[in-house]
N, C-alpha and C positions, 0 to 999 in steps of 0.2 A: 184428241183422242189416246187412247190405251196406249202405254212405253210398250214396246216388243220384248222386251225383258222385265221382270219383277224380281225383285228382292224381296226375300221373306226372312225375317228374325223372327225365333219362335216357333218356328217352320214344323215341329213336330209336336205341339202344344194342343191343347183342346181348340181353342180357335184358330191354332197355326193351322192346323190337318183341314179343316173348313176351307180357310183362305186360299190354302194350294190347288182345293179339288175345285173352287170356284174359277182361279184363275186360269185351270186346265180347262174350261167348259167354255174360253172364249179361245174360236180356230186362231185368231191374229196373232195369240201370243208365242211367242218364238221359243222364251224360255223362263224357268223360273228357277233361281237361285234362292236353295233353302239354307238356313244355316239351323243346323241340330245339335245335338249333344253326345250322340254317342254313332257307332257304326250301325249298331242294331237299327234306330229310327232313320240314320241313312237309308238303308236296304230298304223297309218299308215304304219309304217314298219313291226310291227311285224305279220300284217295280210299276209304278201308277201309269207313268206315260215316259216317254224318249226326253220331253223336253224337261226332266225337273233334274236337276244339277245340285247336288248337295254337296254345303262343306260342313264337316265334325270342326265342331269349335266351342268357344265360349265366346258370348256377348262381351263379355270384359277383355277379350283378348284382341289389343289393334291388329296383330298379324292376321288374326283369322277373320276380322273384318276386310282386312285388305283383301283377301283371298276372296271372301263372298262377292267382291265388287269386281272381282278380275275378269277381263273378257272386252268392256268398254261398250259403247252403243247407249242407246235411247235406253234410259232404266227409271221404274217407279219403284220406290221403296215402301213396302209394310209392313211396320215396325209393331209387332206382337209378343216380343218376346220378354218376358215380367218375372217378376216372383210375388206370389199372394202371401204364402203360407211359408216363410223361412223355416228351414228347420232346425234351428238354435237360436242365433243371435239375429237383431234386429240389423245389422251390419250389412246383411247379405242384400236388404232390400234397397239400400241405397247403392252400393255397387253395382248391383245388375240394374234396378231401375232407372236410376240418375246416372252413375258410369256408364253404360251399354247405352244409353239414349243418347249421351255426347259423342261418344264413338260413332256413332250408327248415324247423327246429324253430321259429324266432321266429313267422314267418308263421303257421306251421298252429297254433299256441297262440293267435293273434290270430282266427285264424277258427273258434277252437273245435273243430278235428277230432276226430272222434270216434274215429279210431285212427290211427298213426303207423308204418306198418311199412319198417324200415331195413335196406337190404340190406350187412351188413358182409363179412367175407373171414377165409378161415383165418390169412391174416399176421399178426392181433395175435397168436399163439400160436406163431409159428413152426415149428420141425420138432418130430414126437415123440422124445423121449428115447430110444427102443428099438424096433425095427423091428415090435415086437407090439403098440405101445400105440397107442390112441386116445385122441384128445383128446373130453372129455365137456363141458358145460356149468359145471363146477365146477373145470374145468382153469385153472393159473395164466396169464396174460398173460405171453409174451416176443416181444414185437414183433420182426418180421424188416426191420432195415434202415431205409430213410425209407417205404417204401409200409406197412409193418405200422405202424409209430409212428404215421403219418396215419390208419389204420384204427381203430387204438386211442385215439386222440382222438377221434374221433368217435363210439365208441361212449361213450365216458366225457360227451358231450355229450347223446348219446340218453338214456343212464340217468339224468342227473343232472334230465333234462326232465321224466322219469315221478316221479324220486324227490322233486320240489319240487310234482307235483302240477299240472304243465301239460297232458300228455298222456296219453293210453293208447299207451305205444310198445313195439313189436316189434320186438326183434334177428334176422337171420337171417344165420347163418353157413355160407355155400357155399363150397367148394373150387373146384377147374378145372371151367370149364364144358366143354359137348359141346351143339351142338343147332344149330337154324337159325340164320339172320341173323346167322350169324357174321363177325367181323371181318377182315382181308384176314390178319392175322398166324397165325390159324388154318388158311385155307386155303395159308399157306406150308408149313405144318407138314406140312397133308397131302401136300405136293408133294415136299417133301423126303423123307416117308415112301415115295411111291411110286418115286422115282429112288435108294432107298437110301442116303442120304445123311443122315437123320437119327440121331446117335449116340445109341449106348446108354451110359450110364456104368454103370462097374463090372459086378456081376453081371445087375443089372436086377430083383434081388429088392427091391428098394426099393418101400413099396406106396403108391398116392395114393389119396385118395377122391377122385370125382369127381361131378358133379350134371350131368343134361340139363336145358337151360334153359326145356324145356315143364313137367318136374317144380317146378322153382324157381321160376317164374309160381304155378302152382297153388297151391304152399306159403304163397306172399306171400297169396292170395285167402282161405285158409283161416286166416292169421295175422291177416287184418282182424276175422274175427267170431268165432275160437275167445274162450269166457270166460276161460280161465286166462290167456290169451297175455300181456295189458299187464303191463309190466315186465320180461317173461322173454327169455330169448336161445335159439336152436335153432342145431342143426346140421343142415344141410340135404344131401342128399348120396343116392348111389344106396346099395341094402341093405350091400354089402361093398366094400372097397377094392379096388384091383385092383394087380398086381406092374406096374412099369413095361416089362418086356418083354412083359406081356400087351397092355398099350395099343396098343403099338409094333403087334404083332401084328396085334389086333383091327381096328384103322384101315385095315393092308393087307388084309387079309380084305373090310371093308367095300367097298374101292375095288373089288375082283375083283368081288365079287358085282356091284356097280352096272355090272360091264362094262369099268372101266378095267385096263388094263395098268401090272401090277408089277413094278419090276426083280426079277431073282433074284440082288441084290448083298445081301449082309449089310451091317446097318446098321455103319456106325464103330466101334468098340469104346475107348471113352476110360479109361482108369483113374480111380477114385476122387480120388486126389490130385489130377488136372486141375480137375475138378468144386471141389476145395476150393481150389485156387491163383484159381479164376474167384470164388469166393464172397471168399475174401479182398482182391483187388483190387476186387471190387465194391463192398466196405465202405470201401474208400478212397478210391475216385473219389466215390463219397455221401457220402461226409465233406466232401467240399468242394463239395458241393451238384448234382454232376454225374451223367449216369445212361447206361446203357448197355445196351440190351434183351438182347441176343445174349448180352452177359457176365453180367447177372443170372440169366436162362434158365440158362446154363450152371451158376450158381453152384447152383443148388434143384435140379438133378437127382438128384444125389446123396442127397437125404432123402427119408425116410419123413413124408408128411402125411395123416394117415389121422386119423376123425373116427367117432364112436359117434351114430347119429340115433336112440337111444332115446324119446328127452324129445320129439322132434316127433312121433314116431309114438304116442306115450301122451295128448301135449296135444293137439296138432292135428289129429289123424286123418291125417297123412304117411304114403302109402304111393308108393316110386318106381314108376317104370314099365317101361318094356321093355328098359332095360339098354342094356349099352355098344354092341354089335354095331348095333341098331337104330337107337339113338340117333347113332351116326357115319355108319348110311346113310342117315338123315332130312336129315344136314348135308350129304352127297355128294351127294344128289337135290337139295338145295336151289342150292349151287352150279352143278351143270349146268343146271338149268331157268334162270337167271339167265345163261347162257352164259360162265360162269367157267371157266379151264382150271386143272385141276387137274396 
């Protein structure tokens, strides 16, 4: 059964906000303890439901992690805090994604948490070797640059915690997110597509698995209670991967359905060699501890990153929801309701 108290790190993030709302949708959930970064973020969560109890702090601060777990009782942990795109230095990736995970594991062990659900990534596995491949839970690790290495090291910590008998851990591996509560970078992606400025690398047939944030939140709740889940890892995504050109066109279609004018301009065509060059330059910069988000994204656009969700379906009972077009429409409507310009 689900624990009466849920502890959520990264509660104000893209995924975290979906997780908090999914938890609050369970009447038996008595408390949802949320780690957030600012007082403003705490206020936005606290007004949702009286069961929300926000703690303002940093996942790298042991005192704040102790405060997050205050109160005792039976608790499940949903560890969603993480850095994908650091502001400047790749050091932040390891401080947050590895150091923060270790602190959460240590405190969850002392609290005798009944389940520790950890959000990982596709990045510890890099890109598929061939366009027709899909990652499974048996695929070998091949971390992609600093972010991939940091998430790989975090996975090792989580798995070791289970192997030692410290915690009943579960790892979920989502690819590219889409859905409401998105960060500014996703809105900028929409804007670039609306204006016909987001590039298409190569033929656009490279495939990407994607996951709706609401579906991922639901998978986290399933992982909390599934009997077979402890010690296991699961890929969580839509049923089928999408070609990159399909993703770009679907966003344009979703914008038009929501009444937003879309440029008739074709997206800029970029040869694959330019993406390879960007990836190589990104590798050099990161080897020196530096990070450039635009360069990193361009370097990845050439790749197929696709996964197989068969294990999640069989063991968690996970089934994806409405699909890419509906999910993108949900995201766009969320932006418009907030008064954001796309």
